[in-house]
C-alpha positions, 0 to 999 in steps of 0.5 A: 481492571478497567479505568475508573470513570465516575465509579464505573469500573468497566469503562475503558480498556484493561491492561490485557486489552491494551496489550492486545491492541498494541500487538494488533497495531504492530502485526497489522502495520508491519504485515501490511507494509511488508506486503505492499513492498513485496507486491510493489517489487513484484510489479516493478520487477515485471514493469522495469520501465516503471522501476527505471522511472522511479529510480530516476526520480529517487536519484534526482530528488535524493542524489547522495543526500541523506533521506529526509521527510521534506524530500519525500513529498517530491516523489510523484512517481513513487506515489503513483506506483504505490497507489497503482500497486494498492489498486492492482492485484491479480488474483487467480481463480478461487481466491477468497476476498472479503470486500468488494474492493477488487470489483471497484478497483477493477471496474472499467467504468471507473478506471478506463479501458486499461483497468487490467494494466499496470499504469501508475500514470493514472494517479498522476493528478491524484486519487480524486482525479483517477476515480473521477471524484467517486469513493471507489478507491479504498485500499486502507478502508474508509469512513469510521473504520479507515486504517489509522496507520495508512499515512505511516504505512505509505511513508514507510513504504516510500522510504523503503522503496527509495532505499532499495531503488538507490542501490539495486535493480531487480527483476522477477525470477523466471521460475516465479509463479503468481499464486497469492493467498490470503492469511490475514492479508493477501500474501504474495 
C-alpha cells in the first residue's frame, strides 16, 4: 500500500519497495567497497613502493593513536591511491564493459603518456587538476545518477586500508592470474 498523498494511493513506495531499495543499498555499497579494497590490495601488492608510501603516511598520521575522522583528511597518499585504483583496471580481451568509463580513464590525451601505468601521483593536486578540468573521471557515475554512497564508500575504504597497512605488508601470490569478470560489478 503506497503512501497517501492528497488521496493518491499510488504516490511513494510500498513497504516491499522500501525493503528492496534497502537491500540494493546494502548490496551495492558492500560489494563496491569490497571490490575497491581488493583491487587496491592487488595493485599495492604489485607496486610495493606505493604500499610503502601509504604505510609510511598511515604510521605518521595515526602512529599508535585510535582511528578518528579528523585524521583521515590528512591521508593524501591513500586518497591518491584510491583514485588511481578507481581509474586503472586492466581488463583482458573479451571483457564486457557497460560505460565508456574505461575509454575515458585510459585516454592518453587526458591522462598523459603514462596512462597505462599505476601512478597515484597524478592525483596529487586533486581530480580536477588530474583531468585538466574535464568531466572525464567518474568511477561513481555522475549527474543525477551519481552514487549517493560515494563518500561513504571512500571513507570506508580509507579506514579499512589504514587498518590493514598499520599491521600488514602484502604481495601478490606468484600464482595470481589476472582474470577479472563482471557480475554486477567488476570482480577481481
